[in-house]
C-alpha positions as CSV (number, residue, x, y, z in Angstrom):
1,M,150.2,187.9,92.9
2,P,151.7,185.2,90.5
3,V,150.0,181.9,89.7
4,W,151.6,179.2,91.9
5,K,149.3,176.2,90.6
6,G,151.9,173.5,89.4
7,V,154.8,175.4,91.0
8,I,154.3,174.5,94.6
9,S,152.1,171.8,96.0
10,N,148.5,172.1,97.3
11,Q,150.1,171.2,100.7
12,Q,152.6,174.1,100.5
13,I,149.8,176.5,99.6
14,A,147.8,175.4,102.5
15,N,150.9,175.7,104.8
16,L,151.5,179.4,103.4
17,V,147.9,180.2,104.0
18,A,147.9,178.9,107.7
19,Y,151.1,180.8,108.2
20,M,149.6,184.1,107.0
21,R,146.3,183.6,108.9
22,A,148.3,183.1,112.1
23,G,150.0,186.5,111.8
24,F,153.5,187.6,111.7
25,P,155.6,187.7,114.8
26,D,156.9,191.0,116.1
27,V,160.4,191.7,115.0
28,Q,162.7,192.9,117.9
29,G,163.6,196.4,117.5
30,A,161.4,197.1,114.5
31,Q,159.5,200.3,114.4
32,V,156.6,201.5,112.4
33,V,157.5,204.3,110.2
34,E,154.9,206.8,109.0
35,V,155.2,207.7,105.4
36,P,154.3,211.4,104.6
37,Q,151.6,211.9,102.3
38,N,153.9,213.7,100.0
39,Q,156.3,210.8,99.9
40,G,153.4,208.5,99.0
41,D,152.6,210.8,96.1
42,A,156.2,210.7,94.9
43,V,156.2,206.8,95.0
44,A,152.9,206.8,93.0
45,G,154.4,209.4,90.6
46,A,157.5,207.2,90.1
47,F,155.3,204.4,89.1
48,L,153.5,206.6,86.6
49,Y,156.8,208.0,85.2
50,Q,157.6,204.6,84.1
51,R,154.2,203.2,83.3
52,Y,153.5,205.9,80.8
53,G,156.9,206.2,79.2
54,C,158.3,209.4,80.6
55,I,161.4,207.6,81.4
56,N,161.9,206.8,77.7
57,C,162.5,210.3,76.8
58,H,163.7,212.1,80.1
59,G,165.7,209.3,81.5
60,P,165.5,207.2,84.7
61,N,166.9,210.2,86.7
62,G,165.2,213.0,84.7
63,L,168.4,213.7,83.0
64,G,166.8,214.0,79.4
65,G,169.4,213.7,76.6
66,V,167.3,211.7,74.0
67,P,168.2,213.1,70.7
68,N,165.7,215.5,69.2
69,P,167.6,217.1,66.2
70,L,165.1,219.9,65.5
71,S,164.7,221.2,68.9
72,P,166.7,224.3,70.1
73,D,168.9,222.1,72.4
74,K,169.0,219.1,70.0
75,S,167.7,216.8,72.7
76,I,164.8,216.1,75.1
77,P,165.2,218.5,78.2
78,P,166.1,217.4,81.5
79,L,163.7,217.5,84.5
80,V,166.4,218.4,87.0
81,G,168.6,221.2,87.8
82,A,168.5,224.9,88.8
83,D,167.6,225.9,85.2
84,F,164.5,223.6,85.0
85,H,163.2,224.3,88.4
86,G,164.0,228.1,88.0
87,E,161.9,228.2,84.8
88,F,159.1,225.9,85.7
89,N,157.1,225.8,89.0
90,D,154.8,222.9,89.9
91,Q,151.7,224.6,88.2
92,A,153.8,224.9,84.9
93,I,155.0,221.4,85.1
94,A,151.4,220.2,85.6
95,Q,150.2,222.3,82.7
96,I,152.9,220.8,80.3
97,I,151.9,217.3,81.5
98,R,148.3,218.1,80.9
99,D,148.5,220.0,77.6
100,G,151.7,219.0,76.1
101,S,154.5,221.1,74.5
102,V,156.1,221.7,71.2
103,I,159.3,223.6,71.1
104,G,161.2,223.8,67.8
105,K,160.6,223.3,64.1
106,Q,158.3,220.4,62.7
107,P,158.8,217.5,62.6
108,I,160.0,217.2,66.1
109,V,159.7,214.8,69.0
110,S,157.1,216.8,71.0
111,M,155.8,216.3,74.6
112,P,152.5,214.6,74.2
113,H,149.4,215.8,76.3
114,W,148.3,213.5,79.0
115,G,145.2,215.7,80.3
116,T,142.7,213.2,78.6
117,I,144.7,210.1,79.9
118,L,145.8,210.9,83.5
119,T,143.6,212.1,86.2
120,D,144.4,215.5,88.0
121,Q,145.7,213.4,91.0
122,Q,148.0,211.4,88.7
123,I,149.4,214.6,87.3
124,H,149.8,215.9,90.8
125,Q,151.7,212.7,91.7
126,L,153.9,213.0,88.7
127,V,154.8,216.6,89.6
128,V,155.7,215.6,93.2
129,Y,158.0,212.7,91.8
130,I,159.7,215.2,89.3
131,D,160.3,217.4,92.3
132,T,162.2,214.7,94.1
133,L,164.7,214.3,91.1
134,G,166.4,217.4,92.1
């Protein structure tokens, strides 16, 4: 929550607090939609994908393409498509996130290991998010 002191007056803050305490009116026609647990994991995974920099190499849509001249394909691999999902199941993806991966000749931009940084749940959330990329 941003700091509002000096941006809005004390009276405006008091008015907002009173409004929130009064509750929000029902919106005509609005429906409560249950979010499946799997979708919650995907949303959390998307946050982690950005927070820990996966997006910097694999791209915003998992398309890869960041130059990596000494790797076999000369670029960071995508996380989408039939080739990727045909070669890597969820367990294999989780293992690569956990343990890292080096493919090609040194020096190379390698996939770092995240097993000492991320929890098993966070790794699972990343895998679920990657699955949504296609």
